[in-house]
LUMMITOR-533316 format. One record per atom (N, C-alpha, C, CB): residue in one letter; x, y, z. Coordinates in steps of 0.05 Angstrom, whole numbers, padded with zeros to 5 digits, always signed. Glycine has a CB too. Layout:
<recs>
AXYZ/...
</recs>
This chain:
<recs>
M+00437+00571+01774/M+00415+00556+01786/M+00389+00566+01773/M+00414+00559+01817/A+00372+00548+01766/A+00347+00555+01752/A+00327+00566+01772/A+00335+00530+01738/S+00310+00584+01762/S+00289+00595+01778/S+00270+00573+01787/S+00274+00617+01763/R+00257+00577+01810/R+00237+00558+01819/R+00214+00556+01800/R+00228+00565+01847/L+00210+00577+01784/L+00188+00577+01765/L+00196+00565+01738/L+00178+00606+01760/A+00221+00556+01736/A+00230+00544+01711/A+00219+00516+01708/A+00261+00544+01710/R+00212+00503+01730/R+00201+00476+01728/R+00172+00478+01720/R+00203+00461+01755/P+00163+00460+01702/P+00134+00461+01695/P+00117+00453+01719/P+00129+00442+01671/L+00093+00465+01721/L+00075+00459+01742/L+00061+00432+01737/L+00054+00481+01746/T+00057+00417+01758/T+00043+00391+01755/T+00013+00396+01758/T+00054+00371+01776/I-00001+00392+01736/I-00030+00396+01736/I-00042+00372+01722/I-00039+00423+01723/P-00058+00355+01736/P-00069+00331+01722/P-00089+00338+01701/P-00081+00312+01743/D-00091+00322+01681/D-00112+00324+01661/D-00138+00317+01675/D-00107+00306+01636/E-00160+00325+01662/E-00187+00320+01674/E-00191+00291+01681/E-00209+00330+01655/H-00185+00273+01663/H-00189+00244+01668/H-00171+00233+01690/H-00186+00229+01642/E-00150+00248+01697/E-00132+00239+01718/E-00139+00249+01746/E-00104+00248+01711/I-00159+00266+01748/I-00167+00276+01774/I-00179+00253+01791/I-00188+00300+01771/D-00166+00249+01814/D-00173+00226+01831/D-00190+00235+01854/D-00148+00212+01841/L-00212+00222+01859/L-00231+00229+01881/L-00217+00230+01908/L-00254+00210+01882/F-00200+00211+01913/F-00187+00209+01940/F-00167+00232+01943/F-00174+00182+01944/E-00153+00239+01922/E-00135+00262+01924/E-00150+00288+01928/E-00117+00264+01899/V-00173+00291+01914/V-00190+00314+01917/V-00200+00316+01945/V-00213+00313+01896/M-00210+00293+01956/M-00221+00293+01983/M-00200+00300+02004/M-00234+00266+01989/A-00175+00289+02000/A-00153+00295+02018/A-00147+00325+02017/A-00128+00279+02011/A-00147+00337+01993/A-00142+00365+01990/A-00163+00382+02004/A-00139+00373+01961/L-00188+00373+02002/L-00211+00388+02013/L-00214+00384+02043/L-00236+00379+02000/S-00198+00366+02055/S-00201+00361+02084/S-00189+00383+02101/S-00187+00335+02091/D-00173+00401+02089/D-00160+00422+02104/D-00176+00448+02102/D-00131+00426+02094/P-00183+00461+02124/P-00198+00486+02123/P-00184+00509+02109/P-00205+00494+02151/V-00158+00510+02111/V-00143+00531+02096/V-00146+00527+02066/V-00113+00531+02104/R-00144+00503+02057/R-00148+00498+02028/R-00176+00503+02019/R-00140+00468+02022/R-00196+00497+02036/R-00223+00504+02029/R-00227+00535+02027/R-00243+00493+02050/A-00214+00549+02045/A-00215+00579+02044/A-00201+00589+02018/A-00201+00591+02069/I-00179+00576+02011/I-00165+00584+01986/I-00183+00579+01962/I-00139+00568+01983/L-00197+00556+01961/L-00215+00551+01939/L-00237+00571+01938/L-00227+00523+01942/A-00249+00578+01960/A-00270+00599+01960/A-00260+00625+01950/A-00282+00602+01989/S-00235+00632+01958/S-00223+00657+01949/S-00219+00657+01918/S-00196+00661+01963/I-00209+00634+01908/I-00204+00632+01879/I-00231+00633+01864/I-00190+00606+01872/A-00252+00620+01875/A-00278+00621+01862/A-00289+00649+01861/A-00298+00603+01878/G-00282+00665+01881/G-00292+00693+01882/G-00275+00712+01865/G-00293+00702+01909/S-00249+00705+01861/S-00231+00722+01846/S-00214+00705+01826/S-00212+00738+01865/P-00226+00695+01805/P-00211+00678+01786/P-00188+00694+01774/P-00230+00669+01764/G-00165+00680+01772/G-00141+00692+01761/G-00125+00708+01781/G-00149+00710+01738/A-00133+00708+01806/A-00117+00722+01826/A-00090+00709+01830/A-00133+00723+01853/S-00071+00725+01839/S-00044+00716+01844/S-00042+00704+01872/S-00024+00739+01841/C-00024+00684+01875/C-00019+00672+01901/C-00008+00693+01920/C+00001+00649+01898/S+00008+00711+01911/S+00021+00730+01928/S+00002+00751+01941/S+00043+00745+01913/T-00022+00752+01931/T-00041+00771+01942/T-00058+00758+01965/T-00060+00782+01921/S-00051+00734+01973/S-00067+00719+01992/S-00054+00718+02019/S-00072+00691+01981/D-00070+00719+02040/D-00061+00715+02067/D-00083+00699+02082/D-00056+00742+02082/F-00076+00674+02089/F-00096+00657+02102/F-00087+00649+02130/F-00100+00632+02085/G-00070+00666+02142/G-00062+00661+02170/G-00043+00639+02174/G-00086+00655+02186/V-00028+00631+02153/V-00007+00611+02155/V+00019+00622+02143/V-00016+00584+02140/T+00041+00609+02149/T+00067+00617+02139/T+00067+00615+02108/T+00089+00601+02151/K+00086+00629+02096/K+00089+00628+02067/K+00095+00599+02058/K+00111+00647+02057/S+00112+00585+02072/S+00119+00558+02064/S+00095+00540+02066/S+00142+00547+02081/A+00078+00543+02087/A+00054+00527+02089/A+00034+00534+02067/A+00041+00531+02117/L+00032+00560+02061/L+00014+00568+02040/L+00023+00557+02013/L+00013+00599+02039/T+00049+00557+02008/T+00060+00545+01983/T+00052+00516+01981/T+00090+00548+01982/R+00054+00502+02003/R+00046+00473+02002/R+00016+00470+01997/R+00054+00460+02029/H+00000+00487+02009/H-00029+00486+02004/H-00036+00490+01975/H-00044+00506+02021/W-00023+00510+01962/W-00027+00515+01934/W-00019+00491+01917/W-00011+00540+01924/R+00004+00479+01924/R+00013+00455+01909/R-00006+00432+01912/R+00041+00447+01919/V-00016+00427+01936/V-00035+00405+01940/V-00060+00409+01924/V-00042+00402+01970/L-00071+00434+01924/L-00095+00440+01908/L-00090+00436+01878/L-00104+00469+01914/R-00067+00445+01869/R-00060+00443+01841/R-00056+00413+01833/R-00034+00459+01834/E-00041+00399+01848/E-00035+00371+01841/E-00059+00352+01845/E-00012+00361+01858/S-00078+00360+01861/S-00102+00344+01863/S-00121+00349+01840/S-00117+00351+01890/G-00117+00371+01825/G-00133+00377+01802/G-00155+00397+01808/G-00146+00352+01792/L-00156+00408+01832/L-00177+00427+01839/L-00173+00455+01827/L-00180+00429+01869/I-00148+00463+01824/I-00142+00489+01812/I-00122+00486+01789/I-00131+00508+01834/R-00123+00507+01773/R-00103+00510+01751/R-00087+00534+01758/R-00117+00513+01723/Q-00060+00531+01756/Q-00042+00554+01760/Q-00027+00559+01735/Q-00023+00549+01784/E-00023+00584+01729/E-00008+00592+01705/E+00013+00612+01715/E-00025+00604+01683/V+00037+00609+01704/V+00059+00627+01711/V+00055+00653+01696/V+00087+00614+01705/D+00057+00675+01710/D+00054+00702+01698/D+00078+00718+01709/D+00026+00715+01705/G+00100+00717+01695/G+00124+00730+01706/G+00134+00715+01730/G+00119+00760+01712/T+00135+00729+01753/T+00144+00716+01778/T+00121+00707+01795/T+00162+00735+01793/R+00097+00709+01785/R+00073+00702+01800/R+00059+00678+01788/R+00054+00726+01802/H+00042+00666+01804/H+00024+00645+01794/H-00004+00656+01795/H+00027+00619+01811/R-00019+00654+01774/R-00047+00661+01773/R-00063+00635+01776/R-00055+00676+01745/N-00086+00638+01789/N-00101+00614+01798/N-00130+00615+01789/N-00100+00611+01828/W-00140+00592+01780/W-00168+00588+01772/W-00178+00562+01783/W-00171+00588+01741/L-00202+00562+01793/L-00216+00538+01801/L-00223+00522+01776/L-00241+00545+01818/R-00218+00497+01776/R-00225+00479+01754/R-00253+00469+01757/R-00204+00455+01751/R-00272+00487+01761/R-00299+00481+01768/R-00312+00462+01748/R-00315+00506+01770/E-00311+00468+01722/E-00325+00452+01702/E-00313+00424+01701/E-00323+00465+01675/E-00287+00421+01702/E-00274+00395+01701/E-00281+00378+01725/E-00244+00397+01698/V-00280+00391+01749/V-00286+00376+01774/V-00316+00369+01774/V-00279+00393+01799/D-00333+00387+01765/D-00362+00380+01764/D-00368+00358+01745/D-00377+00405+01756/R-00353+00356+01723/R-00357+00333+01704/R-00348+00307+01717/R-00342+00338+01678/R-00326+00308+01731/R-00316+00283+01744/R-00332+00275+01768/R-00286+00287+01752/F-00340+00295+01785/F-00354+00290+01810/F-00376+00310+01813/F-00334+00292+01834/P-00399+00306+01799/P-00421+00325+01800/P-00431+00331+01828/P-00444+00314+01783/G-00433+00358+01833/G-00443+00367+01858/G-00424+00369+01881/G-00466+00350+01866/L-00400+00358+01878/L-00380+00358+01899/L-00373+00386+01909/L-00355+00342+01891/L-00365+00403+01891/L-00357+00430+01899/L-00380+00446+01911/L-00345+00445+01875/D-00404+00442+01900/D-00428+00456+01911/D-00431+00447+01940/D-00453+00449+01895/L-00428+00422+01946/L-00431+00411+01973/L-00409+00422+01991/L-00431+00381+01972/V-00385+00422+01981/V-00362+00432+01997/V-00366+00462+02004/V-00336+00429+01982/F-00373+00478+01985/F-00378+00506+01990/F-00401+00511+02009/F-00382+00522+01964/E-00422+00495+02005/E-00446+00497+02022/E-00439+00490+02051/E-00469+00480+02012/Q-00425+00468+02055/Q-00418+00459+02082/Q-00398+00478+02095/Q-00406+00431+02081/S-00379+00488+02080/S-00360+00508+02090/S-00374+00533+02099/S-00339+00515+02069/E-00394+00541+02084/E-00410+00565+02090/E-00426+00561+02116/E-00428+00573+02067/Q-00438+00538+02118/Q-00454+00532+02142/Q-00436+00531+02167/Q-00468+00505+02139/A-00412+00520+02164/A-00393+00519+02187/A-00385+00547+02195/A-00369+00502+02180/A-00379+00564+02175/A-00371+00591+02180/A-00394+00607+02194/A-00363+00606+02154/E-00418+00602+02185/E-00442+00616+02197/E-00445+00607+02226/E-00467+00609+02181/S-00442+00582+02232/S-00446+00573+02259/S-00424+00583+02277/S-00447+00542+02260/Q-00401+00589+02267/Q-00379+00600+02283/Q-00382+00630+02287/Q-00352+00594+02271/T-00391+00644+02267/T-00392+00673+02269/T-00420+00684+02273/T-00380+00685+02244/G-00440+00669+02266/G-00467+00679+02267/G-00475+00697+02244/G-00471+00693+02293/H-00457+00700+02224/H-00463+00716+02201/H-00464+00699+02176/H-00441+00738+02198/Q-00481+00706+02158/Q-00484+00692+02132/Q-00467+00706+02111/Q-00513+00689+02124/R-00451+00691+02097/R-00435+00701+02074/R-00446+00689+02049/R-00405+00696+02078/P-00444+00703+02026/P-00453+00691+02001/P-00435+00669+01992/P-00455+00713+01979/L-00446+00648+01979/L-00430+00626+01968/L-00415+00636+01944/L-00449+00602+01961/P-00392+00624+01938/P-00377+00632+01914/P-00394+00627+01889/P-00351+00617+01911/A-00394+00645+01870/A-00409+00643+01846/A-00397+00622+01828/A-00410+00670+01831/R-00414+00608+01813/R-00404+00589+01793/R-00394+00604+01770/R-00426+00569+01785/T-00369+00601+01763/T-00357+00614+01740/T-00343+00594+01723/T-00338+00637+01748/S-00341+00600+01698/S-00325+00583+01680/S-00297+00594+01681/S-00336+00582+01651/Q-00279+00575+01680/Q-00250+00581+01680/Q-00240+00582+01707/Q-00243+00606+01667/
</recs>
């Protein structure tokens, strides 16, 4: 039986990134937290993450983000490394990620009363 990593990952080309798939992916707070984490630690492995959900749910969240075009995953041995596709998404939908991160930050501040820094804009 082939390894689960033997199948190629489905990652849309820039021109295939669909606004409605991106918006659906961004509708979940866990996926928004994952995006903020990737923005803060480009190239981090999926296995180093804990977002308060089961492993199977987390796997699905990673897949939704990847297949929507928001992140790029690369196989590194038995792990997946993750990068936010910031430049590609910004070219397709200017300002969308800035707005998402800003609104997520404001929501977190209103819940906790503490201000956290927004994820830095990075290439890759």
